[in-house]
SEFIZA-3560 file (N, C-alpha, C; in Angstrom, 3 decimals):
REM SEFIZA-3560
<numar><xx>-58.152</xx><yy>-34.575</yy><zz>-156.280</zz><atom>N</atom></numar>
<numar><xx>-57.271</xx><yy>-34.443</yy><zz>-157.423</zz><atom>CA</atom></numar>
<numar><xx>-57.666</xx><yy>-33.210</yy><zz>-158.215</zz><atom>C</atom></numar>
<numar><xx>-56.676</xx><yy>-32.418</yy><zz>-158.629</zz><atom>N</atom></numar>
<numar><xx>-56.942</xx><yy>-31.277</yy><zz>-159.491</zz><atom>CA</atom></numar>
<numar><xx>-57.118</xx><yy>-31.785</yy><zz>-160.905</zz><atom>C</atom></numar>
<numar><xx>-58.238</xx><yy>-31.432</yy><zz>-161.521</zz><atom>N</atom></numar>
<numar><xx>-58.522</xx><yy>-31.897</yy><zz>-162.870</zz><atom>CA</atom></numar>
<numar><xx>-58.289</xx><yy>-30.766</yy><zz>-163.854</zz><atom>C</atom></numar>
<numar><xx>-57.706</xx><yy>-31.093</yy><zz>-164.983</zz><atom>N</atom></numar>
<numar><xx>-57.564</xx><yy>-30.138</yy><zz>-166.083</zz><atom>CA</atom></numar>
<numar><xx>-58.878</xx><yy>-30.151</yy><zz>-166.859</zz><atom>C</atom></numar>
<numar><xx>-59.483</xx><yy>-28.986</yy><zz>-167.006</zz><atom>N</atom></numar>
<numar><xx>-60.793</xx><yy>-28.887</yy><zz>-167.640</zz><atom>CA</atom></numar>
<numar><xx>-60.644</xx><yy>-28.306</yy><zz>-169.042</zz><atom>C</atom></numar>
<numar><xx>-61.306</xx><yy>-28.928</yy><zz>-170.005</zz><atom>N</atom></numar>
<numar><xx>-61.302</xx><yy>-28.434</yy><zz>-171.384</zz><atom>CA</atom></numar>
<numar><xx>-62.294</xx><yy>-27.295</yy><zz>-171.513</zz><atom>C</atom></numar>
<numar><xx>-62.278</xx><yy>-26.624</yy><zz>-172.665</zz><atom>N</atom></numar>
<numar><xx>-63.190</xx><yy>-25.508</yy><zz>-172.922</zz><atom>CA</atom></numar>
<numar><xx>-64.652</xx><yy>-25.919</yy><zz>-172.819</zz><atom>C</atom></numar>
<numar><xx>-64.952</xx><yy>-27.188</yy><zz>-173.098</zz><atom>N</atom></numar>
<numar><xx>-66.346</xx><yy>-27.645</yy><zz>-173.042</zz><atom>CA</atom></numar>
<numar><xx>-66.759</xx><yy>-28.072</yy><zz>-171.634</zz><atom>C</atom></numar>
<numar><xx>-65.883</xx><yy>-27.846</yy><zz>-170.650</zz><atom>N</atom></numar>
<numar><xx>-66.207</xx><yy>-28.177</yy><zz>-169.269</zz><atom>CA</atom></numar>
<numar><xx>-65.912</xx><yy>-29.611</yy><zz>-168.884</zz><atom>C</atom></numar>
<numar><xx>-65.372</xx><yy>-30.413</yy><zz>-169.793</zz><atom>N</atom></numar>
<numar><xx>-65.077</xx><yy>-31.812</yy><zz>-169.516</zz><atom>CA</atom></numar>
<numar><xx>-63.641</xx><yy>-31.973</yy><zz>-169.021</zz><atom>C</atom></numar>
<numar><xx>-63.437</xx><yy>-32.937</yy><zz>-168.159</zz><atom>N</atom></numar>
<numar><xx>-62.109</xx><yy>-33.265</yy><zz>-167.665</zz><atom>CA</atom></numar>
<numar><xx>-61.307</xx><yy>-33.885</yy><zz>-168.808</zz><atom>C</atom></numar>
<numar><xx>-60.065</xx><yy>-33.420</yy><zz>-169.006</zz><atom>N</atom></numar>
<numar><xx>-59.234</xx><yy>-33.928</yy><zz>-170.099</zz><atom>CA</atom></numar>
<numar><xx>-58.626</xx><yy>-35.290</yy><zz>-169.783</zz><atom>C</atom></numar>
<numar><xx>-58.175</xx><yy>-35.485</yy><zz>-168.549</zz><atom>N</atom></numar>
<numar><xx>-57.522</xx><yy>-36.725</yy><zz>-168.148</zz><atom>CA</atom></numar>
<numar><xx>-58.263</xx><yy>-37.347</yy><zz>-166.986</zz><atom>C</atom></numar>
<numar><xx>-58.467</xx><yy>-38.657</yy><zz>-167.078</zz><atom>N</atom></numar>
<numar><xx>-59.165</xx><yy>-39.404</yy><zz>-166.035</zz><atom>CA</atom></numar>
<numar><xx>-58.194</xx><yy>-40.342</yy><zz>-165.346</zz><atom>C</atom></numar>
<numar><xx>-58.419</xx><yy>-40.613</yy><zz>-164.077</zz><atom>N</atom></numar>
<numar><xx>-57.675</xx><yy>-41.676</yy><zz>-163.419</zz><atom>CA</atom></numar>
<numar><xx>-58.221</xx><yy>-43.008</yy><zz>-163.945</zz><atom>C</atom></numar>
<numar><xx>-57.487</xx><yy>-44.072</yy><zz>-163.693</zz><atom>N</atom></numar>
<numar><xx>-57.966</xx><yy>-45.392</yy><zz>-164.120</zz><atom>CA</atom></numar>
<numar><xx>-59.278</xx><yy>-45.715</yy><zz>-163.405</zz><atom>C</atom></numar>
<numar><xx>-59.381</xx><yy>-45.341</yy><zz>-162.141</zz><atom>N</atom></numar>
<numar><xx>-60.613</xx><yy>-45.593</yy><zz>-161.385</zz><atom>CA</atom></numar>
<numar><xx>-61.790</xx><yy>-44.829</yy><zz>-161.993</zz><atom>C</atom></numar>
<numar><xx>-61.573</xx><yy>-43.552</yy><zz>-162.372</zz><atom>N</atom></numar>
<numar><xx>-62.644</xx><yy>-42.769</yy><zz>-162.980</zz><atom>CA</atom></numar>
<numar><xx>-63.071</xx><yy>-43.366</yy><zz>-164.318</zz><atom>C</atom></numar>
<numar><xx>-62.089</xx><yy>-43.793</yy><zz>-165.132</zz><atom>N</atom></numar>
<numar><xx>-62.412</xx><yy>-44.421</yy><zz>-166.415</zz><atom>CA</atom></numar>
<numar><xx>-63.184</xx><yy>-45.717</yy><zz>-166.202</zz><atom>C</atom></numar>
<numar><xx>-62.754</xx><yy>-46.505</yy><zz>-165.211</zz><atom>N</atom></numar>
<numar><xx>-63.453</xx><yy>-47.759</yy><zz>-164.910</zz><atom>CA</atom></numar>
<numar><xx>-64.908</xx><yy>-47.481</yy><zz>-164.514</zz><atom>C</atom></numar>
<numar><xx>-65.116</xx><yy>-46.448</yy><zz>-163.704</zz><atom>N</atom></numar>
<numar><xx>-66.479</xx><yy>-46.100</yy><zz>-163.300</zz><atom>CA</atom></numar>
<numar><xx>-67.325</xx><yy>-45.707</yy><zz>-164.506</zz><atom>C</atom></numar>
<numar><xx>-66.751</xx><yy>-44.914</yy><zz>-165.422</zz><atom>N</atom></numar>
<numar><xx>-67.495</xx><yy>-44.515</yy><zz>-166.619</zz><atom>CA</atom></numar>
<numar><xx>-67.838</xx><yy>-45.720</yy><zz>-167.487</zz><atom>C</atom></numar>
<numar><xx>-66.913</xx><yy>-46.671</yy><zz>-167.571</zz><atom>N</atom></numar>
<numar><xx>-67.126</xx><yy>-47.867</yy><zz>-168.394</zz><atom>CA</atom></numar>
<numar><xx>-67.954</xx><yy>-48.932</yy><zz>-167.675</zz><atom>C</atom></numar>
<numar><xx>-68.183</xx><yy>-48.721</yy><zz>-166.377</zz><atom>N</atom></numar>
<numar><xx>-68.900</xx><yy>-49.691</yy><zz>-165.550</zz><atom>CA</atom></numar>
<numar><xx>-68.202</xx><yy>-51.039</yy><zz>-165.524</zz><atom>C</atom></numar>
<numar><xx>-66.871</xx><yy>-50.974</yy><zz>-165.371</zz><atom>N</atom></numar>
<numar><xx>-66.064</xx><yy>-52.178</yy><zz>-165.216</zz><atom>CA</atom></numar>
<numar><xx>-65.276</xx><yy>-52.041</yy><zz>-163.923</zz><atom>C</atom></numar>
<numar><xx>-64.667</xx><yy>-53.125</yy><zz>-163.479</zz><atom>N</atom></numar>
<numar><xx>-63.878</xx><yy>-53.052</yy><zz>-162.251</zz><atom>CA</atom></numar>
<numar><xx>-62.580</xx><yy>-52.286</yy><zz>-162.504</zz><atom>C</atom></numar>
<numar><xx>-62.048</xx><yy>-51.728</yy><zz>-161.441</zz><atom>N</atom></numar>
<numar><xx>-60.772</xx><yy>-51.026</yy><zz>-161.531</zz><atom>CA</atom></numar>
<numar><xx>-59.671</xx><yy>-51.990</yy><zz>-161.989</zz><atom>C</atom></numar>
<numar><xx>-59.713</xx><yy>-53.229</yy><zz>-161.490</zz><atom>N</atom></numar>
<numar><xx>-58.706</xx><yy>-54.217</yy><zz>-161.881</zz><atom>CA</atom></numar>
<numar><xx>-58.753</xx><yy>-54.511</yy><zz>-163.375</zz><atom>C</atom></numar>
<numar><xx>-59.951</xx><yy>-54.635</yy><zz>-163.939</zz><atom>N</atom></numar>
<numar><xx>-60.073</xx><yy>-54.878</yy><zz>-165.373</zz><atom>CA</atom></numar>
<numar><xx>-59.535</xx><yy>-53.689</yy><zz>-166.154</zz><atom>C</atom></numar>
<numar><xx>-59.811</xx><yy>-52.482</yy><zz>-165.681</zz><atom>N</atom></numar>
<numar><xx>-59.291</xx><yy>-51.287</yy><zz>-166.360</zz><atom>CA</atom></numar>
<numar><xx>-57.765</xx><yy>-51.297</yy><zz>-166.356</zz><atom>C</atom></numar>
<numar><xx>-57.151</xx><yy>-51.647</yy><zz>-165.227</zz><atom>N</atom></numar>
<numar><xx>-55.688</xx><yy>-51.737</yy><zz>-165.172</zz><atom>CA</atom></numar>
<numar><xx>-55.168</xx><yy>-52.829</yy><zz>-166.107</zz><atom>C</atom></numar>
<numar><xx>-55.887</xx><yy>-53.941</yy><zz>-166.209</zz><atom>N</atom></numar>
<numar><xx>-55.493</xx><yy>-55.018</yy><zz>-167.135</zz><atom>CA</atom></numar>
<numar><xx>-55.528</xx><yy>-54.524</yy><zz>-168.579</zz><atom>C</atom></numar>
<numar><xx>-56.589</xx><yy>-53.792</yy><zz>-168.955</zz><atom>N</atom></numar>
<numar><xx>-56.696</xx><yy>-53.263</yy><zz>-170.317</zz><atom>CA</atom></numar>
<numar><xx>-55.574</xx><yy>-52.273</yy><zz>-170.621</zz><atom>C</atom></numar>
<numar><xx>-55.192</xx><yy>-51.469</yy><zz>-169.635</zz><atom>N</atom></numar>
<numar><xx>-54.058</xx><yy>-50.553</yy><zz>-169.805</zz><atom>CA</atom></numar>
<numar><xx>-52.776</xx><yy>-51.352</yy><zz>-170.003</zz><atom>C</atom></numar>
<numar><xx>-52.548</xx><yy>-52.357</yy><zz>-169.157</zz><atom>N</atom></numar>
<numar><xx>-51.333</xx><yy>-53.174</yy><zz>-169.240</zz><atom>CA</atom></numar>
<numar><xx>-51.230</xx><yy>-53.903</yy><zz>-170.579</zz><atom>C</atom></numar>
<numar><xx>-52.374</xx><yy>-54.300</yy><zz>-171.144</zz><atom>N</atom></numar>
<numar><xx>-52.399</xx><yy>-54.988</yy><zz>-172.432</zz><atom>CA</atom></numar>
<numar><xx>-52.266</xx><yy>-54.014</yy><zz>-173.604</zz><atom>C</atom></numar>
<numar><xx>-52.301</xx><yy>-52.708</yy><zz>-173.311</zz><atom>N</atom></numar>
<numar><xx>-52.217</xx><yy>-51.711</yy><zz>-174.368</zz><atom>CA</atom></numar>
<numar><xx>-53.527</xx><yy>-51.531</yy><zz>-175.116</zz><atom>C</atom></numar>
<numar><xx>-54.608</xx><yy>-52.063</yy><zz>-174.575</zz><atom>N</atom></numar>
<numar><xx>-55.906</xx><yy>-51.963</yy><zz>-175.251</zz><atom>CA</atom></numar>
<numar><xx>-56.640</xx><yy>-50.677</yy><zz>-174.914</zz><atom>C</atom></numar>
<numar><xx>-56.426</xx><yy>-50.148</yy><zz>-173.721</zz><atom>N</atom></numar>
<numar><xx>-57.064</xx><yy>-48.917</yy><zz>-173.283</zz><atom>CA</atom></numar>
<numar><xx>-56.040</xx><yy>-47.789</yy><zz>-173.385</zz><atom>C</atom></numar>
<numar><xx>-56.363</xx><yy>-46.704</yy><zz>-174.101</zz><atom>N</atom></numar>
<numar><xx>-55.391</xx><yy>-45.625</yy><zz>-174.272</zz><atom>CA</atom></numar>
<numar><xx>-55.025</xx><yy>-45.015</yy><zz>-172.919</zz><atom>C</atom></numar>
<numar><xx>-53.734</xx><yy>-44.793</yy><zz>-172.710</zz><atom>N</atom></numar>
<numar><xx>-53.290</xx><yy>-44.240</yy><zz>-171.433</zz><atom>CA</atom></numar>
<numar><xx>-51.982</xx><yy>-43.492</yy><zz>-171.614</zz><atom>C</atom></numar>
<numar><xx>-51.708</xx><yy>-42.629</yy><zz>-170.655</zz><atom>N</atom></numar>
<numar><xx>-50.419</xx><yy>-41.948</yy><zz>-170.608</zz><atom>CA</atom></numar>
<numar><xx>-49.883</xx><yy>-42.080</yy><zz>-169.189</zz><atom>C</atom></numar>
<numar><xx>-48.586</xx><yy>-42.078</yy><zz>-169.078</zz><atom>N</atom></numar>
<numar><xx>-47.942</xx><yy>-42.158</yy><zz>-167.782</zz><atom>CA</atom></numar>
<numar><xx>-47.327</xx><yy>-40.811</yy><zz>-167.456</zz><atom>C</atom></numar>
<numar><xx>-47.663</xx><yy>-40.273</yy><zz>-166.296</zz><atom>N</atom></numar>
<numar><xx>-47.043</xx><yy>-39.067</yy><zz>-165.785</zz><atom>CA</atom></numar>
<numar><xx>-46.387</xx><yy>-39.464</yy><zz>-164.472</zz><atom>C</atom></numar>
<numar><xx>-45.087</xx><yy>-39.684</yy><zz>-164.541</zz><atom>N</atom></numar>
<numar><xx>-44.405</xx><yy>-40.234</yy><zz>-163.376</zz><atom>CA</atom></numar>
<numar><xx>-44.929</xx><yy>-41.636</yy><zz>-163.137</zz><atom>C</atom></numar>
<numar><xx>-45.403</xx><yy>-41.879</yy><zz>-161.941</zz><atom>N</atom></numar>
<numar><xx>-45.964</xx><yy>-43.196</yy><zz>-161.615</zz><atom>CA</atom></numar>
<numar><xx>-47.467</xx><yy>-43.255</yy><zz>-161.832</zz><atom>C</atom></numar>
<numar><xx>-48.067</xx><yy>-42.136</yy><zz>-162.196</zz><atom>N</atom></numar>
<numar><xx>-49.514</xx><yy>-42.083</yy><zz>-162.393</zz><atom>CA</atom></numar>
<numar><xx>-49.892</xx><yy>-42.506</yy><zz>-163.798</zz><atom>C</atom></numar>
<numar><xx>-50.958</xx><yy>-43.268</yy><zz>-163.886</zz><atom>N</atom></numar>
<numar><xx>-51.523</xx><yy>-43.668</yy><zz>-165.170</zz><atom>CA</atom></numar>
<numar><xx>-52.802</xx><yy>-42.859</yy><zz>-165.353</zz><atom>C</atom></numar>
<numar><xx>-52.882</xx><yy>-42.136</yy><zz>-166.463</zz><atom>N</atom></numar>
<numar><xx>-54.065</xx><yy>-41.335</yy><zz>-166.744</zz><atom>CA</atom></numar>
<numar><xx>-54.641</xx><yy>-41.715</yy><zz>-168.099</zz><atom>C</atom></numar>
<numar><xx>-55.941</xx><yy>-41.600</yy><zz>-168.219</zz><atom>N</atom></numar>
<numar><xx>-56.656</xx><yy>-41.961</yy><zz>-169.436</zz><atom>CA</atom></numar>
<numar><xx>-57.186</xx><yy>-40.675</yy><zz>-170.070</zz><atom>C</atom></numar>
<numar><xx>-56.727</xx><yy>-40.341</yy><zz>-171.286</zz><atom>N</atom></numar>
<numar><xx>-57.280</xx><yy>-39.159</yy><zz>-171.958</zz><atom>CA</atom></numar>
<numar><xx>-58.750</xx><yy>-39.398</yy><zz>-172.302</zz><atom>C</atom></numar>
<numar><xx>-59.609</xx><yy>-38.458</yy><zz>-171.918</zz><atom>N</atom></numar>
<numar><xx>-61.051</xx><yy>-38.617</yy><zz>-172.164</zz><atom>CA</atom></numar>
<numar><xx>-61.337</xx><yy>-38.823</yy><zz>-173.650</zz><atom>C</atom></numar>
<numar><xx>-60.702</xx><yy>-38.014</yy><zz>-174.507</zz><atom>N</atom></numar>
<numar><xx>-60.934</xx><yy>-38.141</yy><zz>-175.948</zz><atom>CA</atom></numar>
<numar><xx>-60.522</xx><yy>-39.535</yy><zz>-176.436</zz><atom>C</atom></numar>
<numar><xx>-59.391</xx><yy>-40.033</yy><zz>-175.943</zz><atom>N</atom></numar>
<numar><xx>-58.938</xx><yy>-41.366</yy><zz>-176.317</zz><atom>CA</atom></numar>
<numar><xx>-59.899</xx><yy>-42.447</yy><zz>-175.853</zz><atom>C</atom></numar>
<numar><xx>-60.455</xx><yy>-42.270</yy><zz>-174.663</zz><atom>N</atom></numar>
<numar><xx>-61.423</xx><yy>-43.228</yy><zz>-174.140</zz><atom>CA</atom></numar>
<numar><xx>-62.684</xx><yy>-43.241</yy><zz>-174.995</zz><atom>C</atom></numar>
<numar><xx>-63.145</xx><yy>-42.051</yy><zz>-175.374</zz><atom>N</atom></numar>
<numar><xx>-64.337</xx><yy>-41.969</yy><zz>-176.221</zz><atom>CA</atom></numar>
<numar><xx>-64.100</xx><yy>-42.627</yy><zz>-177.582</zz><atom>C</atom></numar>
<numar><xx>-62.929</xx><yy>-42.390</yy><zz>-178.175</zz><atom>N</atom></numar>
<numar><xx>-62.608</xx><yy>-43.021</yy><zz>-179.463</zz><atom>CA</atom></numar>
<numar><xx>-62.497</xx><yy>-44.535</yy><zz>-179.308</zz><atom>C</atom></numar>
<numar><xx>-61.924</xx><yy>-45.001</yy><zz>-178.198</zz><atom>N</atom></numar>
<numar><xx>-61.774</xx><yy>-46.427</yy><zz>-177.937</zz><atom>CA</atom></numar>
<numar><xx>-63.151</xx><yy>-47.088</yy><zz>-177.858</zz><atom>C</atom></numar>
<numar><xx>-64.096</xx><yy>-46.431</yy><zz>-177.189</zz><atom>N</atom></numar>
<numar><xx>-65.454</xx><yy>-46.975</yy><zz>-177.081</zz><atom>CA</atom></numar>
<numar><xx>-66.071</xx><yy>-47.118</yy><zz>-178.469</zz><atom>C</atom></numar>
<numar><xx>-65.915</xx><yy>-46.096</yy><zz>-179.308</zz><atom>N</atom></numar>
<numar><xx>-66.461</xx><yy>-46.135</yy><zz>-180.668</zz><atom>CA</atom></numar>
<numar><xx>-65.854</xx><yy>-47.306</yy><zz>-181.447</zz><atom>C</atom></numar>
<numar><xx>-64.537</xx><yy>-47.469</yy><zz>-181.350</zz><atom>N</atom></numar>
<numar><xx>-63.859</xx><yy>-48.550</yy><zz>-182.074</zz><atom>CA</atom></numar>
<numar><xx>-64.283</xx><yy>-49.916</yy><zz>-181.550</zz><atom>C</atom></numar>
<numar><xx>-64.330</xx><yy>-50.070</yy><zz>-180.225</zz><atom>N</atom></numar>
<numar><xx>-64.701</xx><yy>-51.363</yy><zz>-179.642</zz><atom>CA</atom></numar>
<numar><xx>-66.133</xx><yy>-51.743</yy><zz>-179.978</zz><atom>C</atom></numar>
<numar><xx>-67.000</xx><yy>-50.744</yy><zz>-180.107</zz><atom>N</atom></numar>
<numar><xx>-68.406</xx><yy>-51.005</yy><zz>-180.428</zz><atom>CA</atom></numar>
<numar><xx>-68.621</xx><yy>-51.222</yy><zz>-181.923</zz><atom>C</atom></numar>
<numar><xx>-67.573</xx><yy>-50.974</yy><zz>-182.724</zz><atom>N</atom></numar>
<numar><xx>-67.699</xx><yy>-51.151</yy><zz>-184.163</zz><atom>CA</atom></numar>
<numar><xx>-68.522</xx><yy>-50.059</yy><zz>-184.827</zz><atom>C</atom></numar>
<numar><xx>-68.584</xx><yy>-48.903</yy><zz>-184.194</zz><atom>N</atom></numar>
<numar><xx>-69.344</xx><yy>-47.784</yy><zz>-184.749</zz><atom>CA</atom></numar>
<numar><xx>-68.482</xx><yy>-47.006</yy><zz>-185.731</zz><atom>C</atom></numar>
<numar><xx>-69.086</xx><yy>-46.334</yy><zz>-186.683</zz><atom>N</atom></numar>
<numar><xx>-68.295</xx><yy>-45.515</yy><zz>-187.602</zz><atom>CA</atom></numar>
<numar><xx>-67.707</xx><yy>-44.316</yy><zz>-186.861</zz><atom>C</atom></numar>
<numar><xx>-66.484</xx><yy>-43.963</yy><zz>-187.223</zz><atom>N</atom></numar>
<numar><xx>-65.826</xx><yy>-42.800</yy><zz>-186.630</zz><atom>CA</atom></numar>
<numar><xx>-66.573</xx><yy>-41.546</yy><zz>-187.050</zz><atom>C</atom></numar>
<numar><xx>-66.825</xx><yy>-40.631</yy><zz>-186.119</zz><atom>N</atom></numar>
<numar><xx>-67.458</xx><yy>-39.368</yy><zz>-186.526</zz><atom>CA</atom></numar>
<numar><xx>-66.498</xx><yy>-38.580</yy><zz>-187.407</zz><atom>C</atom></numar>
<numar><xx>-67.038</xx><yy>-37.945</yy><zz>-188.433</zz><atom>N</atom></numar>
<numar><xx>-66.174</xx><yy>-37.169</yy><zz>-189.319</zz><atom>CA</atom></numar>
<numar><xx>-65.792</xx><yy>-35.867</yy><zz>-188.636</zz><atom>C</atom></numar>
<numar><xx>-64.578</xx><yy>-35.379</yy><zz>-188.888</zz><atom>N</atom></numar>
<numar><xx>-64.157</xx><yy>-34.122</yy><zz>-188.262</zz><atom>CA</atom></numar>
<numar><xx>-65.018</xx><yy>-32.964</yy><zz>-188.728</zz><atom>C</atom></numar>
<numar><xx>-65.163</xx><yy>-31.987</yy><zz>-187.859</zz><atom>N</atom></numar>
<numar><xx>-65.968</xx><yy>-30.809</yy><zz>-188.198</zz><atom>CA</atom></numar>
<numar><xx>-65.327</xx><yy>-30.072</yy><zz>-189.364</zz><atom>C</atom></numar>
<numar><xx>-66.143</xx><yy>-29.722</yy><zz>-190.339</zz><atom>N</atom></numar>
<numar><xx>-65.650</xx><yy>-29.013</yy><zz>-191.515</zz><atom>CA</atom></numar>
<numar><xx>-65.481</xx><yy>-27.539</yy><zz>-191.202</zz><atom>C</atom></numar>
<numar><xx>-66.391</xx><yy>-27.008</yy><zz>-190.402</zz><atom>N</atom></numar>
<numar><xx>-66.365</xx><yy>-25.590</yy><zz>-190.073</zz><atom>CA</atom></numar>
<numar><xx>-66.069</xx><yy>-25.454</yy><zz>-188.590</zz><atom>C</atom></numar>
<numar><xx>-65.115</xx><yy>-24.630</yy><zz>-188.248</zz><atom>N</atom></numar>
<numar><xx>-64.776</xx><yy>-24.389</yy><zz>-186.857</zz><atom>CA</atom></numar>
<numar><xx>-65.858</xx><yy>-23.548</yy><zz>-186.204</zz><atom>C</atom></numar>
<numar><xx>-66.136</xx><yy>-23.831</yy><zz>-184.945</zz><atom>N</atom></numar>
<numar><xx>-67.119</xx><yy>-23.039</yy><zz>-184.217</zz><atom>CA</atom></numar>
<numar><xx>-66.503</xx><yy>-21.781</yy><zz>-183.624</zz><atom>C</atom></numar>
<numar><xx>-65.178</xx><yy>-21.668</yy><zz>-183.680</zz><atom>N</atom></numar>
<numar><xx>-64.508</xx><yy>-20.495</yy><zz>-183.151</zz><atom>CA</atom></numar>
<numar><xx>-64.639</xx><yy>-19.339</yy><zz>-184.151</zz><atom>C</atom></numar>
<numar><xx>-64.844</xx><yy>-18.126</yy><zz>-183.658</zz><atom>N</atom></numar>
<numar><xx>-64.949</xx><yy>-17.000</yy><zz>-184.575</zz><atom>CA</atom></numar>
<numar><xx>-63.617</xx><yy>-16.753</yy><zz>-185.299</zz><atom>C</atom></numar>
<numar><xx>-63.720</xx><yy>-16.424</yy><zz>-186.556</zz><atom>N</atom></numar>
<numar><xx>-62.540</xx><yy>-16.188</yy><zz>-187.382</zz><atom>CA</atom></numar>
<numar><xx>-62.181</xx><yy>-14.705</yy><zz>-187.341</zz><atom>C</atom></numar>
<numar><xx>-60.890</xx><yy>-14.419</yy><zz>-187.203</zz><atom>N</atom></numar>
<numar><xx>-60.412</xx><yy>-13.042</yy><zz>-187.287</zz><atom>CA</atom></numar>
<numar><xx>-59.749</xx><yy>-12.830</yy><zz>-188.623</zz><atom>C</atom></numar>
<numar><xx>-60.043</xx><yy>-11.737</yy><zz>-189.247</zz><atom>N</atom></numar>
<numar><xx>-59.458</xx><yy>-11.446</yy><zz>-190.554</zz><atom>CA</atom></numar>
<numar><xx>-58.465</xx><yy>-10.335</yy><zz>-190.458</zz><atom>C</atom></numar>
//
């Protein structure tokens, strides 16, 4: 599968199987969570993909951890 890579070198979209592997759950459970609307997902045609950022936020929420605050200062150089 061709993966779309973000600037930080991370894959932007995961297959359900890849997300299940990262979460250490079965593929069937991952599909159940998608069907229940509990796991963030997008549909591209017949394919179900899991946005990595959405998966990371879902883990934080499910664990009851505080949301990280957005960066105040951009790391990108500013042009004037």
